[in-house]
DRENDO-1510 file (C-alpha; in Angstrom, 1 decimal, always signed):
<recs>
REC; n; res; u; v; w
REC; 1; SER; -13.5; -22.1; +10.1 .
REC; 2; LYS; -12.2; -20.2; +7.6 .
REC; 3; THR; -8.8; -21.5; +5.3 .
REC; 4; VAL; -7.0; -19.8; +3.1 .
REC; 5; GLN; -4.5; -21.9; +1.0 .
REC; 6; ARG; -0.3; -20.1; +1.0 .
REC; 7; GLY; +1.2; -22.4; -1.7 .
REC; 8; ASN; +1.7; -25.7; -0.1 .
REC; 9; VAL; +0.8; -24.1; +3.5 .
REC; 10; ALA; -3.1; -24.3; +4.6 .
REC; 11; ILE; -3.6; -21.1; +6.9 .
REC; 12; ASP; -6.5; -20.5; +9.7 .
REC; 13; THR; -7.5; -17.3; +9.2 .
REC; 14; SER; -10.5; -17.3; +12.2 .
REC; 15; SER; -8.8; -17.0; +15.2 .
REC; 16; ASP; -8.5; -13.3; +16.3 .
REC; 17; SER; -4.7; -13.7; +16.5 .
REC; 18; THR; -4.0; -15.0; +13.0 .
REC; 19; LYS; -6.3; -12.2; +11.7 .
REC; 20; GLU; -4.3; -9.8; +14.1 .
REC; 21; GLU; -1.2; -11.1; +12.9 .
REC; 22; LEU; -1.9; -11.0; +8.9 .
REC; 23; ARG; -2.7; -7.4; +9.9 .
REC; 24; HIS; +0.7; -6.8; +10.7 .
REC; 25; ARG; +2.4; -8.3; +7.6 .
REC; 26; LYS; +0.1; -6.2; +5.3 .
REC; 27; MET; +0.6; -3.2; +7.3 .
REC; 28; ARG; +4.8; -3.8; +7.8 .
REC; 29; TRP; +4.4; -4.5; +3.6 .
REC; 30; THR; +2.7; -0.7; +2.8 .
REC; 31; LEU; +5.4; +1.0; +5.0 .
REC; 32; TYR; +7.7; -1.3; +3.3 .
REC; 33; LEU; +6.6; -0.1; +0.2 .
REC; 34; LEU; +7.4; +3.9; +1.6 .
REC; 35; ARG; +10.3; +2.8; +2.2 .
REC; 36; ALA; +13.5; +4.9; +0.2 .
REC; 37; PRO; +14.7; +2.4; -2.6 .
REC; 38; ILE; +11.6; +0.5; -4.1 .
REC; 39; TRP; +9.6; +4.3; -3.2 .
REC; 40; ASP; +11.4; +5.5; -5.7 .
REC; 41; MET; +12.1; +2.5; -7.9 .
REC; 42; ALA; +8.4; +1.0; -8.5 .
REC; 43; THR; +6.1; +2.8; -5.6 .
REC; 44; HIS; +6.0; +6.3; -7.1 .
REC; 45; PRO; +5.9; +5.9; -11.0 .
REC; 46; LEU; +4.0; +3.1; -10.5 .
REC; 47; ALA; +1.3; +5.3; -9.2 .
REC; 48; GLU; +1.3; +8.2; -11.4 .
REC; 49; LYS; +1.1; +5.2; -13.6 .
REC; 50; LEU; -2.5; +4.8; -11.9 .
REC; 51; GLY; -2.7; +7.9; -11.8 .
REC; 52; ALA; -2.9; +9.2; -15.1 .
REC; 53; ALA; -5.4; +6.5; -15.8 .
REC; 54; GLY; -8.1; +8.0; -13.3 .
REC; 55; GLU; -7.4; +11.2; -13.9 .
REC; 56; TYR; -10.1; +10.1; -16.7 .
REC; 57; ILE; -13.0; +9.3; -14.4 .
REC; 58; PRO; -15.3; +12.2; -15.1 .
REC; 59; LEU; -16.2; +15.0; -11.6 .
REC; 60; ILE; -14.0; +12.9; -9.0 .
REC; 61; GLY; -11.0; +12.0; -10.8 .
REC; 62; LYS; -8.2; +14.9; -11.3 .
REC; 63; PRO; -9.0; +15.6; -7.4 .
REC; 64; LEU; -9.0; +12.4; -6.2 .
REC; 65; VAL; -6.1; +11.3; -7.9 .
REC; 66; GLN; -4.2; +14.5; -6.6 .
REC; 67; TYR; -5.7; +13.8; -3.4 .
REC; 68; ILE; -4.4; +10.1; -3.1 .
REC; 69; MET; -0.8; +11.7; -4.4 .
REC; 70; ASP; -0.7; +13.9; -1.9 .
REC; 71; ILE; -1.4; +11.4; +1.1 .
REC; 72; LEU; +1.3; +9.1; -0.3 .
REC; 73; CYS; +4.4; +11.6; -0.8 .
REC; 74; TYR; +3.3; +12.7; +3.0 .
REC; 75; TRP; +3.3; +9.6; +4.2 .
REC; 76; GLN; +6.4; +8.5; +2.2 .
REC; 77; ARG; +8.3; +12.2; +3.2 .
REC; 78; TRP; +7.9; +12.5; +6.8 .
REC; 79; HIS; +6.7; +8.7; +8.2 .
REC; 80; PHE; +10.6; +8.2; +6.7 .
REC; 81; MET; +12.4; +11.4; +7.4 .
REC; 82; LEU; +14.3; +10.7; +9.6 .
REC; 83; GLU; +15.7; +6.9; +7.2 .
REC; 84; GLY; +19.2; +7.4; +5.1 .
</recs>
């Protein structure tokens, strides 16, 4: 049994239902970071700063950063197209 301590609460991560719930919550958190005000104020500027640092990796840096930024922008634009 694998137990993870989260503040004052111990979470048993060995059951399949707990693993599924944690996966679901991580996905919801990821999607939240792509939503409109959070994307504009925090996620996009942070991604651009990390991307600028990643461009210095020889050979793969710039194309990899551009690919990741394109994916993030695509998800943000099309996943939340009807928002607003």
